[in-house]
N, CA, C and O atoms as CSV, one atom per row, in Angstrom:
chain,resi,resn,atom,element,x,y,z
A,1,UNK,N,N,80.301,109.567,84.778
A,1,UNK,CA,C,80.451,109.041,86.130
A,1,UNK,C,C,81.502,107.927,86.101
A,1,UNK,O,O,81.389,107.012,85.285
A,2,UNK,N,N,82.517,107.977,86.964
A,2,UNK,CA,C,83.558,106.944,86.951
A,2,UNK,C,C,83.019,105.612,87.437
A,2,UNK,O,O,82.147,105.535,88.302
A,3,UNK,N,N,83.575,104.568,86.843
A,3,UNK,CA,C,83.176,103.219,87.246
A,3,UNK,C,C,83.864,102.862,88.556
A,3,UNK,O,O,85.022,103.221,88.768
A,4,UNK,N,N,83.168,102.167,89.421
A,4,UNK,CA,C,83.740,101.731,90.689
A,4,UNK,C,C,84.370,100.368,90.459
A,4,UNK,O,O,83.686,99.417,90.080
A,5,UNK,N,N,85.664,100.274,90.686
A,5,UNK,CA,C,86.360,99.005,90.508
A,5,UNK,C,C,86.021,98.083,91.669
A,5,UNK,O,O,86.023,98.492,92.829
A,6,UNK,N,N,85.737,96.855,91.340
A,6,UNK,CA,C,85.431,95.882,92.385
A,6,UNK,C,C,86.642,94.974,92.531
A,6,UNK,O,O,87.032,94.287,91.588
A,7,UNK,N,N,87.224,94.977,93.703
A,7,UNK,CA,C,88.417,94.193,93.954
A,7,UNK,C,C,88.049,92.775,94.333
A,7,UNK,O,O,87.192,92.555,95.190
A,8,UNK,N,N,88.703,91.803,93.688
A,8,UNK,CA,C,88.520,90.407,94.032
A,8,UNK,C,C,89.374,90.112,95.260
A,8,UNK,O,O,90.458,90.670,95.430
A,9,UNK,N,N,88.876,89.245,96.093
A,9,UNK,CA,C,89.637,88.778,97.252
A,9,UNK,C,C,91.000,88.271,96.779
A,9,UNK,O,O,91.085,87.623,95.736
A,10,UNK,N,N,92.055,88.551,97.523
A,10,UNK,CA,C,93.407,88.169,97.132
A,10,UNK,C,C,93.699,86.684,97.325
A,10,UNK,O,O,94.722,86.198,96.845
A,11,UNK,N,N,92.824,85.953,98.017
A,11,UNK,CA,C,93.037,84.508,98.136
A,11,UNK,C,C,92.872,83.919,96.742
A,11,UNK,O,O,91.873,84.202,96.081
A,12,UNK,N,N,93.811,83.115,96.279
A,12,UNK,CA,C,93.788,82.639,94.892
A,12,UNK,C,C,92.557,81.827,94.498
A,12,UNK,O,O,92.212,81.791,93.316
A,13,UNK,N,N,91.897,81.188,95.427
A,13,UNK,CA,C,90.743,80.355,95.090
A,13,UNK,C,C,89.416,80.916,95.568
A,13,UNK,O,O,88.406,80.212,95.561
A,14,UNK,N,N,89.407,82.161,95.978
A,14,UNK,CA,C,88.174,82.795,96.426
A,14,UNK,C,C,87.647,83.694,95.316
A,14,UNK,O,O,88.419,84.398,94.666
A,15,UNK,N,N,86.353,83.675,95.100
A,15,UNK,CA,C,85.746,84.488,94.053
A,15,UNK,C,C,84.978,85.684,94.607
A,15,UNK,O,O,84.352,86.414,93.840
A,16,UNK,N,N,85.012,85.897,95.896
A,16,UNK,CA,C,84.265,86.984,96.523
A,16,UNK,C,C,84.944,88.332,96.306
A,16,UNK,O,O,86.164,88.399,96.151
A,17,UNK,N,N,84.158,89.402,96.293
A,17,UNK,CA,C,84.751,90.735,96.221
A,17,UNK,C,C,85.265,91.155,97.601
A,17,UNK,O,O,84.684,90.805,98.628
A,18,UNK,N,N,86.342,91.894,97.603
A,18,UNK,CA,C,86.869,92.450,98.847
A,18,UNK,C,C,86.346,93.875,98.991
A,18,UNK,O,O,86.130,94.563,97.993
A,19,UNK,N,N,86.146,94.311,100.205
A,19,UNK,CA,C,85.694,95.673,100.464
A,19,UNK,C,C,86.762,96.664,100.019
A,19,UNK,O,O,87.943,96.325,99.934
A,20,UNK,N,N,86.341,97.875,99.742
A,20,UNK,CA,C,87.269,98.922,99.331
A,20,UNK,C,C,88.386,99.075,100.360
A,20,UNK,O,O,88.125,99.210,101.555
A,21,UNK,N,N,89.598,99.054,99.897
A,21,UNK,CA,C,90.746,99.215,100.782
A,21,UNK,C,C,91.189,97.940,101.465
A,21,UNK,O,O,92.182,97.943,102.193
A,22,UNK,N,N,90.476,96.856,101.246
A,22,UNK,CA,C,90.812,95.577,101.867
A,22,UNK,C,C,91.421,94.641,100.826
A,22,UNK,O,O,91.092,94.721,99.643
A,23,UNK,N,N,92.291,93.773,101.265
A,23,UNK,CA,C,92.928,92.805,100.370
A,23,UNK,C,C,92.106,91.518,100.282
A,23,UNK,O,O,92.055,90.883,99.229
A,24,UNK,N,N,91.474,91.141,101.371
A,24,UNK,CA,C,90.710,89.895,101.444
A,24,UNK,C,C,89.246,90.173,101.778
A,24,UNK,O,O,88.925,91.219,102.342
A,25,UNK,N,N,88.360,89.242,101.432
A,25,UNK,CA,C,86.927,89.418,101.694
A,25,UNK,C,C,86.579,89.125,103.149
A,25,UNK,O,O,85.546,89.572,103.648
A,26,UNK,N,N,87.444,88.374,103.826
A,26,UNK,CA,C,87.161,88.004,105.211
A,26,UNK,C,C,88.460,87.683,105.936
A,26,UNK,O,O,89.503,87.491,105.312
A,27,UNK,N,N,88.383,87.628,107.242
A,27,UNK,CA,C,89.552,87.258,108.033
A,27,UNK,C,C,89.952,85.811,107.748
A,27,UNK,O,O,91.135,85.476,107.810
A,28,UNK,N,N,88.981,84.953,107.437
A,28,UNK,CA,C,89.276,83.550,107.142
A,28,UNK,C,C,90.182,83.429,105.919
A,28,UNK,O,O,91.134,82.649,105.924
A,29,UNK,N,N,89.886,84.199,104.875
A,29,UNK,CA,C,90.730,84.162,103.674
A,29,UNK,C,C,92.108,84.750,103.960
A,29,UNK,O,O,93.119,84.237,103.479
A,30,UNK,N,N,92.146,85.811,104.732
A,30,UNK,CA,C,93.418,86.413,105.095
A,30,UNK,C,C,94.289,85.410,105.848
A,30,UNK,O,O,95.468,85.243,105.535
A,31,UNK,N,N,93.706,84.753,106.831
A,31,UNK,CA,C,94.444,83.766,107.615
A,31,UNK,C,C,94.912,82.607,106.745
A,31,UNK,O,O,96.052,82.159,106.873
A,32,UNK,N,N,94.043,82.115,105.857
A,32,UNK,CA,C,94.381,80.968,105.013
A,32,UNK,C,C,95.489,81.319,104.025
A,32,UNK,O,O,96.403,80.522,103.813
A,33,UNK,N,N,95.416,82.492,103.425
A,33,UNK,CA,C,96.389,82.878,102.410
A,33,UNK,C,C,97.726,83.303,103.007
A,33,UNK,O,O,98.775,83.066,102.408
A,34,UNK,N,N,97.698,83.919,104.161
A,34,UNK,CA,C,98.926,84.445,104.737
A,34,UNK,C,C,99.539,83.529,105.791
A,34,UNK,O,O,100.651,83.778,106.256
A,35,UNK,N,N,98.834,82.484,106.167
A,35,UNK,CA,C,99.349,81.562,107.168
A,35,UNK,C,C,100.359,80.601,106.583
A,35,UNK,O,O,100.581,80.585,105.372
A,36,UNK,N,N,100.959,79.816,107.422
A,36,UNK,CA,C,101.908,78.819,106.940
A,36,UNK,C,C,101.147,77.682,106.280
A,36,UNK,O,O,100.048,77.339,106.716
A,37,UNK,N,N,101.702,77.106,105.258
A,37,UNK,CA,C,101.053,76.008,104.559
A,37,UNK,C,C,99.798,76.446,103.854
A,37,UNK,O,O,98.716,75.953,104.170
A,38,UNK,N,N,99.903,77.353,102.912
A,38,UNK,CA,C,98.758,77.930,102.202
A,38,UNK,C,C,97.723,76.870,101.846
A,38,UNK,O,O,98.050,75.828,101.277
A,39,UNK,N,N,96.480,77.152,102.187
A,39,UNK,CA,C,95.373,76.257,101.871
A,39,UNK,C,C,94.950,76.452,100.427
A,39,UNK,O,O,95.004,77.570,99.914
A,40,UNK,N,N,94.528,75.384,99.761
A,40,UNK,CA,C,94.032,75.500,98.399
A,40,UNK,C,C,92.671,76.168,98.385
A,40,UNK,O,O,92.392,76.975,97.499
A,41,UNK,N,N,91.820,75.851,99.344
A,41,UNK,CA,C,90.466,76.410,99.395
A,41,UNK,C,C,90.400,77.516,100.425
A,41,UNK,O,O,91.050,77.469,101.470
A,42,UNK,N,N,89.605,78.501,100.104
A,42,UNK,CA,C,89.384,79.540,101.108
A,42,UNK,C,C,88.365,78.996,102.107
A,42,UNK,O,O,87.705,77.987,101.860
A,43,UNK,N,N,88.257,79.673,103.212
A,43,UNK,CA,C,87.304,79.254,104.237
A,43,UNK,C,C,86.369,80.400,104.576
A,43,UNK,O,O,85.876,80.503,105.699
A,44,UNK,N,N,86.130,81.260,103.594
A,44,UNK,CA,C,85.283,82.416,103.877
A,44,UNK,C,C,83.848,81.966,104.147
A,44,UNK,O,O,83.428,80.900,103.697
A,45,UNK,N,N,83.108,82.779,104.878
A,45,UNK,CA,C,81.745,82.408,105.257
A,45,UNK,C,C,80.686,82.773,104.213
A,45,UNK,O,O,79.493,82.647,104.490
A,46,UNK,N,N,81.085,83.214,103.039
A,46,UNK,CA,C,80.133,83.688,102.046
A,46,UNK,C,C,79.568,82.531,101.225
A,46,UNK,O,O,80.321,81.850,100.529
A,47,UNK,N,N,78.267,82.301,101.293
A,47,UNK,CA,C,77.654,81.156,100.592
A,47,UNK,C,C,77.743,81.252,99.073
A,47,UNK,O,O,77.661,80.229,98.394
A,48,UNK,N,N,77.910,82.465,98.518
A,48,UNK,CA,C,77.988,82.621,97.080
A,48,UNK,C,C,79.394,82.342,96.532
A,48,UNK,O,O,79.573,82.320,95.314
A,49,UNK,N,N,80.370,82.133,97.374
A,49,UNK,CA,C,81.743,81.912,96.927
A,49,UNK,C,C,81.848,80.565,96.201
A,49,UNK,O,O,81.358,79.549,96.696
A,50,UNK,N,N,82.471,80.562,95.057
A,50,UNK,CA,C,82.611,79.332,94.272
A,50,UNK,C,C,83.414,78.284,95.029
A,50,UNK,O,O,83.157,77.087,94.897
A,51,UNK,N,N,84.380,78.727,95.818
A,51,UNK,CA,C,85.194,77.792,96.586
A,51,UNK,C,C,84.350,77.116,97.667
A,51,UNK,O,O,84.501,75.920,97.919
A,52,UNK,N,N,83.465,77.880,98.303
A,52,UNK,CA,C,82.581,77.327,99.329
A,52,UNK,C,C,81.595,76.344,98.723
A,52,UNK,O,O,81.274,75.326,99.337
A,53,UNK,N,N,81.109,76.643,97.510
A,53,UNK,CA,C,80.155,75.756,96.857
A,53,UNK,C,C,80.806,74.443,96.431
A,53,UNK,O,O,80.133,73.417,96.333
A,54,UNK,N,N,82.126,74.476,96.175
A,54,UNK,CA,C,82.829,73.278,95.737
A,54,UNK,C,C,83.207,72.383,96.904
A,54,UNK,O,O,83.572,71.224,96.703
A,55,UNK,N,N,83.125,72.901,98.109
A,55,UNK,CA,C,83.526,72.137,99.298
A,55,UNK,C,C,82.588,70.989,99.589
A,55,UNK,O,O,82.792,70.255,100.556
């Protein structure tokens, strides 16, 4: 049985997995990473995210 690859969110400081076919785990990470003035921390709503726990 093939292993299912789990994609990490493309935001550099987010540790959440992204859904299949998605680059980011949430719209918040997408906006933060692709917006002007890249944010160091992601703003995803996932409580298990290491970046959210460090906030």
